[in-house]
C-alpha positions in Angstrom: -111.6 54.3 -36.5 -112.7 50.8 -36.9 -110.8 47.8 -35.6 -109.9 46.6 -39.2 -108.3 49.9 -40.1 -106.3 50.0 -36.8 -105.1 46.4 -37.5 -104.0 47.3 -41.0 -102.1 50.4 -39.8 -100.5 48.4 -37.0 -99.3 45.7 -39.4 -98.0 48.3 -41.9 -96.0 50.0 -39.1 -94.7 46.6 -37.9 -93.6 45.7 -41.5 -91.9 49.1 -42.1 -90.1 48.9 -38.7 -88.9 45.3 -39.5 -87.6 46.3 -42.9 -85.8 49.3 -41.5 -84.1 47.1 -38.9 -83.2 44.5 -41.5 -81.7 47.2 -43.8 -79.7 48.7 -40.9 -78.4 45.2 -40.0 -77.4 44.3 -43.6 -75.7 47.7 -44.2 -73.4 47.1 -41.2 -72.1 43.7 -42.4 -68.8 43.4 -44.1 -68.3 40.9 -46.8 -65.1 38.8 -46.6 -63.3 37.5 -49.6 -63.7 33.7 -49.8 -60.7 31.5 -49.2 -59.5 29.9 -52.3 -57.4 26.7 -52.1 -54.8 26.0 -54.7 -55.0 22.7 -56.5 -51.7 20.9 -56.3 -52.5 18.1 -58.8 -54.9 17.5 -61.7 -56.5 14.3 -62.8 -55.9 13.0 -66.3 -58.8 12.0 -68.6 -60.4 8.9 -67.3 -58.9 9.0 -63.8 -61.1 9.1 -60.7 -60.3 9.6 -57.1 -61.3 6.3 -55.4 -60.3 7.3 -51.9 -58.6 9.7 -49.6 -56.9 9.4 -46.3 -55.6 11.9 -43.8 -52.1 11.4 -42.4 -49.8 13.4 -40.1 -48.0 14.8 -43.2 -51.1 15.8 -45.2 -53.7 14.1 -47.3 -53.3 11.0 -49.5 -55.5 10.7 -52.5 -55.9 7.2 -54.0 -56.2 7.2 -57.8 -56.6 3.7 -59.0 -53.5 1.9 -57.7 -51.2 4.9 -57.1 -51.1 7.4 -54.3 -50.5 11.1 -54.7 -49.2 12.8 -51.5 -50.4 16.3 -50.7 -49.1 18.6 -48.0 -51.1 21.0 -45.8 -50.4 24.7 -46.4 -51.5 27.6 -44.3 -53.7 29.9 -46.2 
């Protein structure tokens, strides 16, 4: 066999081995459901959140001149 044919066979075997390992690795993974956070307030038309601050009680969202208090909840 020539050197070129041996190189092609070696690269093909390396590729097949890599694909089999990748397939075995991906088959063993479990997919978790993503955590979804519940929205406790909604903005009215034209309102924008201009800031946010973290306090010991939760998060404060600044909408224009008013402040909406939000509490932390364990998910």
